[in-house]
Every structure is written in structure tokens, then in C-alpha cells.
C-alpha positions as CSV (number, residue, x, y, z in Angstrom):
1,M,109.8,83.0,105.5
2,K,111.8,84.2,102.5
3,P,109.8,86.7,100.5
4,P,109.0,85.6,96.9
5,E,111.2,86.8,94.0
6,F,109.4,89.0,91.6
7,Q,109.7,88.7,87.8
8,V,109.8,92.2,86.4
9,I,108.6,92.6,82.8
10,D,109.4,95.9,81.1
11,T,108.4,95.5,77.5
12,V,105.7,93.8,75.4
13,T,108.4,91.6,73.8
14,D,109.7,90.5,77.3
15,Y,106.0,89.7,78.2
16,T,105.6,87.3,75.3
17,R,109.0,85.7,75.9
18,Y,108.2,85.1,79.6
19,Y,104.9,83.5,78.8
20,E,106.3,81.6,75.8
21,L,103.9,83.3,73.4
22,P,104.3,84.4,69.7
23,A,106.5,87.5,69.3
24,P,104.4,90.7,69.1
25,A,103.7,92.1,65.6
26,H,104.0,95.6,67.1
27,P,106.7,96.7,69.6
28,L,104.2,98.5,71.9
29,L,101.1,96.3,71.7
30,T,99.9,92.7,71.3
31,L,96.7,90.8,71.5
32,I,97.0,87.4,72.9
33,D,94.8,84.3,72.4
34,L,94.9,82.8,75.9
35,T,94.5,79.3,74.7
36,A,98.2,79.6,73.8
37,M,98.9,79.5,77.6
38,R,97.3,76.2,78.3
39,G,99.6,73.8,80.1
40,Q,101.9,76.5,81.5
41,T,102.7,76.9,85.2
42,L,102.9,80.5,86.6
43,P,104.5,80.2,90.0
44,A,106.5,83.4,90.2
45,P,104.9,86.8,91.1
46,V,105.0,89.1,88.1
47,V,105.3,92.9,88.0
48,A,104.7,94.1,84.5
49,Q,105.4,97.7,83.6
50,L,102.5,97.4,81.1
51,Y,98.8,97.8,80.8
52,T,96.7,94.7,80.5
53,V,93.0,94.3,79.7
54,A,92.0,90.6,79.8
55,L,89.0,88.4,79.7
56,K,89.8,84.9,81.0
57,R,87.6,81.8,81.0
58,G,88.2,78.3,82.2
59,L,90.9,79.2,84.8
60,K,90.9,76.7,87.6
61,G,92.4,78.0,90.8
62,T,93.1,81.4,92.2
63,V,95.1,84.4,91.3
64,H,96.3,86.9,93.9
65,Y,96.1,90.6,93.0
66,G,96.8,93.2,95.6
67,R,95.2,92.0,98.8
68,Q,92.5,89.9,97.2
69,T,92.2,86.4,95.9
70,Y,90.2,85.9,92.8
71,D,88.5,82.9,91.1
72,F,87.9,83.6,87.4
73,H,84.4,82.9,85.9
74,D,82.9,83.5,82.5
75,G,82.2,87.1,81.6
76,L,84.7,88.9,83.8
77,L,87.0,91.5,82.5
78,T,90.0,92.6,84.5
79,F,92.4,95.5,84.2
80,L,96.0,95.9,85.3
81,A,98.1,99.1,85.3
82,P,101.9,99.2,85.2
83,G,103.6,98.2,88.4
84,Q,100.8,96.1,89.9
85,V,101.7,92.6,91.3
86,V,100.0,89.4,90.2
87,M,100.7,86.1,91.9
88,A,99.2,82.8,90.8
89,D,98.5,79.9,93.1
90,A,100.9,77.1,92.6
91,R,98.0,74.7,91.8
92,L,96.6,77.0,89.1
93,D,95.3,74.9,86.2
94,L,95.4,76.5,82.8
95,S,94.4,73.4,80.8
96,E,91.0,74.8,79.8
97,L,92.0,78.5,79.7
98,S,90.5,80.6,76.9
99,G,89.8,84.3,76.3
100,W,92.1,87.1,75.3
101,A,94.5,89.7,76.8
102,L,95.4,93.0,75.3
103,V,98.9,94.1,76.5
104,F,100.3,97.5,75.7
105,H,103.2,99.7,76.8
106,P,102.6,103.2,78.3
107,D,104.8,104.6,75.5
108,L,102.0,103.8,73.0
109,L,100.0,106.6,74.6
110,R,102.7,109.0,75.6
111,K,102.0,111.8,73.0
112,Y,98.2,111.4,73.0
113,P,95.5,112.8,75.4
114,L,94.7,109.2,76.3
115,G,98.0,109.0,78.0
116,Q,96.6,111.3,80.7
117,K,93.0,110.2,80.4
118,I,93.8,106.6,81.2
119,T,94.9,107.5,84.7
120,G,91.3,108.6,85.4
121,Y,89.8,105.2,84.6
122,G,89.3,103.9,88.1
123,F,89.0,100.3,87.0
124,F,92.8,100.1,86.4
125,A,93.2,100.6,90.2
126,Y,90.4,98.1,91.2
127,A,91.1,95.0,93.2
128,V,90.4,91.9,91.1
129,H,87.2,90.9,92.9
130,E,85.8,94.1,91.6
131,A,86.2,93.0,88.0
132,L,83.8,94.1,85.3
133,H,80.9,91.7,84.7
134,V,80.1,91.8,81.0
135,S,77.2,90.3,79.1
136,A,77.5,88.2,76.0
137,P,76.5,91.2,73.7
138,E,79.0,93.4,75.5
139,E,81.7,90.8,75.0
140,R,81.0,90.6,71.3
141,L,81.2,94.4,71.0
142,L,84.6,94.5,72.8
143,E,85.8,91.7,70.6
144,S,84.8,93.5,67.4
145,V,87.0,96.5,68.5
146,L,89.8,94.1,69.3
147,R,89.6,92.5,65.9
148,S,90.0,95.9,64.3
149,M,93.0,96.6,66.5
150,Q,94.5,93.2,65.6
151,Y,94.1,93.9,61.9
152,E,95.8,97.3,62.3
153,Y,98.8,96.2,64.3
154,E,99.4,93.2,62.0
155,Q,99.9,95.6,59.1
156,P,103.3,97.1,58.2
157,I,103.9,100.1,60.5
158,D,103.4,103.5,58.8
159,A,102.8,107.1,59.8
160,F,99.2,106.3,60.6
161,S,99.6,103.1,62.6
162,Q,99.9,104.5,66.1
163,D,97.2,107.1,65.6
164,L,94.7,104.4,64.6
165,L,95.7,102.0,67.3
166,V,95.4,104.6,70.0
167,A,92.0,105.7,68.6
168,Q,90.7,102.1,68.7
169,L,92.1,101.6,72.2
170,E,90.3,104.7,73.3
171,V,87.0,103.3,71.9
172,L,87.7,100.0,73.8
173,L,88.3,101.8,77.1
174,G,85.3,104.0,76.5
175,Y,83.0,101.0,76.2
176,A,84.6,99.5,79.4
177,N,83.9,102.7,81.2
178,R,80.3,102.7,80.1
179,F,79.9,99.1,81.2
180,Y,81.4,99.9,84.6
181,H,78.8,102.6,85.2
182,R,76.1,100.3,84.0
183,Q,77.3,97.8,86.5
184,F,76.9,100.3,89.3
185,L,73.4,101.0,88.3
186,T,72.3,97.3,87.7
187,R,73.8,96.0,90.9
188,R,72.0,98.4,93.2
189,L,71.2,96.0,96.0
190,V,74.8,95.0,96.4
191,E,76.0,98.6,96.3
192,H,73.3,99.9,98.6
193,D,74.5,97.3,101.1
194,L,78.0,98.6,100.7
195,L,76.7,102.1,101.2
196,S,74.9,101.0,104.4
197,R,78.1,99.4,105.7
198,F,80.1,102.5,104.8
199,E,77.8,104.8,106.8
200,A,77.7,102.3,109.7
201,H,81.5,102.2,109.7
202,L,81.8,106.0,109.9
203,A,79.2,106.2,112.7
204,A,81.0,103.6,114.7
205,H,84.3,105.4,114.1
206,F,83.0,108.7,115.5
207,A,81.3,107.0,118.4
208,Q,84.6,105.7,119.8
209,A,86.3,107.1,122.9
210,P,89.1,107.9,123.1
211,P,89.0,109.3,119.6
212,P,91.0,107.4,117.0
213,P,92.9,109.2,114.2
214,L,90.7,110.8,111.5
215,P,89.3,108.3,109.1
216,T,90.8,108.3,105.6
217,V,89.2,106.9,102.4
218,Q,92.0,104.3,102.3
219,H,91.3,103.2,105.8
220,V,87.5,102.9,105.3
221,A,87.9,101.1,102.0
222,E,90.3,98.5,103.6
223,A,87.8,98.0,106.4
224,L,85.1,97.3,103.8
225,H,87.3,95.1,101.7
226,V,87.1,97.2,98.5
227,S,89.5,99.6,96.8
228,P,89.3,103.4,97.4
229,A,88.7,103.9,93.7
230,Y,85.7,101.4,93.7
231,L,84.3,102.9,96.9
232,S,84.4,106.5,95.5
233,D,82.9,105.4,92.1
234,M,80.1,103.5,93.9
235,L,79.2,106.4,96.2
236,R,79.3,108.9,93.3
237,A,77.0,106.7,91.3
238,L,74.5,106.3,94.2
239,T,74.7,109.7,95.9
240,G,76.6,112.1,93.6
241,Q,79.4,112.5,96.2
242,T,82.8,110.9,96.5
243,A,84.0,108.9,99.5
244,Q,86.0,111.9,100.7
245,Q,83.0,114.1,100.6
246,H,81.0,111.5,102.6
247,V,83.8,111.3,105.2
248,H,83.8,115.1,105.6
249,H,80.0,115.2,105.9
250,A,80.0,112.6,108.7
251,L,82.8,114.5,110.4
252,I,81.0,117.8,110.2
253,E,77.7,116.3,111.5
254,K,79.5,114.8,114.5
255,A,81.3,118.2,115.1
256,K,77.9,120.0,115.1
257,Q,76.6,117.5,117.6
258,L,79.5,118.0,119.9
259,L,79.4,121.8,119.6
260,L,75.7,122.0,120.5
261,S,75.4,119.2,123.1
262,T,78.7,119.5,125.1
263,S,80.7,122.2,126.8
264,L,83.9,121.2,125.1
265,T,86.0,124.0,123.8
266,V,86.7,124.2,120.0
267,S,90.1,122.8,120.6
268,Q,88.8,120.0,122.7
269,T,86.2,119.2,120.1
270,A,88.9,119.0,117.5
271,F,90.9,116.6,119.6
272,Q,87.7,114.6,120.3
273,L,87.2,114.2,116.5
274,G,90.8,113.0,116.0
275,F,92.4,116.2,114.8
276,D,96.0,116.7,115.8
277,Y,95.8,120.5,115.3
278,P,92.6,122.5,116.1
279,H,93.2,125.0,113.4
280,Y,92.9,122.2,110.7
281,F,89.5,121.4,112.2
282,T,88.4,125.1,112.2
283,R,89.5,125.5,108.6
284,L,87.6,122.4,107.4
285,F,84.5,123.3,109.4
286,K,84.4,126.8,107.9
287,S,84.9,125.5,104.4
288,K,82.0,123.1,104.7
289,T,79.5,125.3,106.7
290,G,80.6,128.9,106.0
291,L,81.0,129.5,109.8
292,T,83.8,128.9,112.3
293,P,83.0,126.3,115.0
294,A,82.7,129.1,117.6
295,A,80.4,131.1,115.3
296,F,78.2,128.0,114.6
297,R,77.8,127.4,118.3
298,F,76.9,131.0,119.0
299,S,74.4,131.1,116.1
300,A,72.5,128.1,117.4
301,H,71.8,129.7,120.8
């Protein structure tokens, strides 16, 4: 099968032209009323070298983002970082589409601390099924910030324009970050189920023989059908530790079990755990326990 051709969009102006939208009032940022996209068809996969924050309603059909397929419903906020691929189902119906999309170029942030800070917002790396569920009051709060941004970027550009736009954008993303952490706390049943499945996956991994390669956060996240960023944020919210720290903890606990209950040498233990090189195992074990594997075995007897 011939792979799909991708439409690459490099600028905010290119974005509005591609989607047949009004030209942007600012070269690096635009706020789009999504009702303007009703009646369009979006068959080609798009790769935009832009950031997008969007709240869509009334979208009938599915949108493919990363490895996930997503149906839009009311109250869902999604985030795209530059270089991410979005592909719409050919039967996507935009006839009742509403909501908004804030599209901005990375150059808007280049000279500001937000240019670095934005890479730490995990929600820009999330798969779309991990979109932010926002309440009606939260929607109104976000939209009030957006109205302030719209007022500013529709004014003639002066020496203060970019400073004010970036400051307002930082407020918007700050609220989004707060709402994400609220979501982790209010959806505890769902997240505790994911935590249980995460722990069960690690236990099953270390129970295999012959030993598979060492588990990575990427591998575990894919097995659980979530993104690595979401998995780490969820675990940190529930336990105070990242996904990598949990993987290391499970690894060390299994290592302790092997060291105390078998006659395997340290090297054999390392291979049993999936390490290619025993000295990597020894280094990790000592960093986590303060003892080498051999010293740990000796101290327990």
C-alpha cells in the first residue's frame, strides 16, 4: 500500500491558507473560530511545525493522532506540539463543528523563558485519548484568557505586543497545567486501575524465562496503551515517583530476590534480569541500595 502523502505546514499563515481560514492578524499567532471550518474535508495527513491548543465540539468521526484514534466530545482540550502528525478519517463530518483553536509558532517564544518551559508541559506529548477534560467553569476561564489574547493580537504591533501575548499564553498554559493535575486527582479510580496494571506488567515481565530485555518506560507505556509522559505524570501524582523510578524499584526488588534465594553469580543474576553487561547491573544496584550485589548478599547472611 502506498504511504499517505503528508502536508507540511511551516507558518501560521500557511496554516490559515491550507484550512481556508481568515489571514492571521499576527504573523506568529492566531485564534480560530472553528465554525469557520464547517463543510471542509480534511483527507490529507498534516504535520504542522506549530503549537496548537484546541477545544473542539460537534466533530463527527475520528481523528488519528500518533497511535490512537479519537472521537471528540464536549469539554475536551487537546494539545499538539510542532512535528506531530494528525490524520482525519475520510468520513469526518465537520458540519456541526464548533470551538476554538489557538495556533502559534515556536518563534513567538524563542527569547522568553516560556520557550524552554513549554517543553516541560507533558500534555503536549500526550496521545489524544489522554485529552484534558475541562468543566464548564474551566472552559469559561480559558476563554476569558483567549479573549484578552485576541484583543491584543488584533491591535497594531508595537514594542509591547509580543511581551503581552507571551505573558497571556503563559497564563493559559498555567491554567491547563493546573487542570491536568486536578484531573489526575479527581479520576483516581481510573488511575489506580492503571497503576495496578502497570505493577502487574512489571511483575509479569520479571517472571519470564528466559529473561527478556530490560523494560523501558516507552515499552511499558505502549503495552498499557498510554504515552510515556502520561504514565510518568500519573505515577508521580499517585505515588510521588516517576515511571522510571518504579521500573528501577521493581528491578531492584527482583534482583534482591534472586540474590537471596538462588545460587546464581552476580553476572548470572544480571543476565537473568535482562542486562547485557553485568557491570551496568552492579552500578545501578549500588546506586539504589548503597551496596554492591555481592555485598548485599553477604550482609543478608
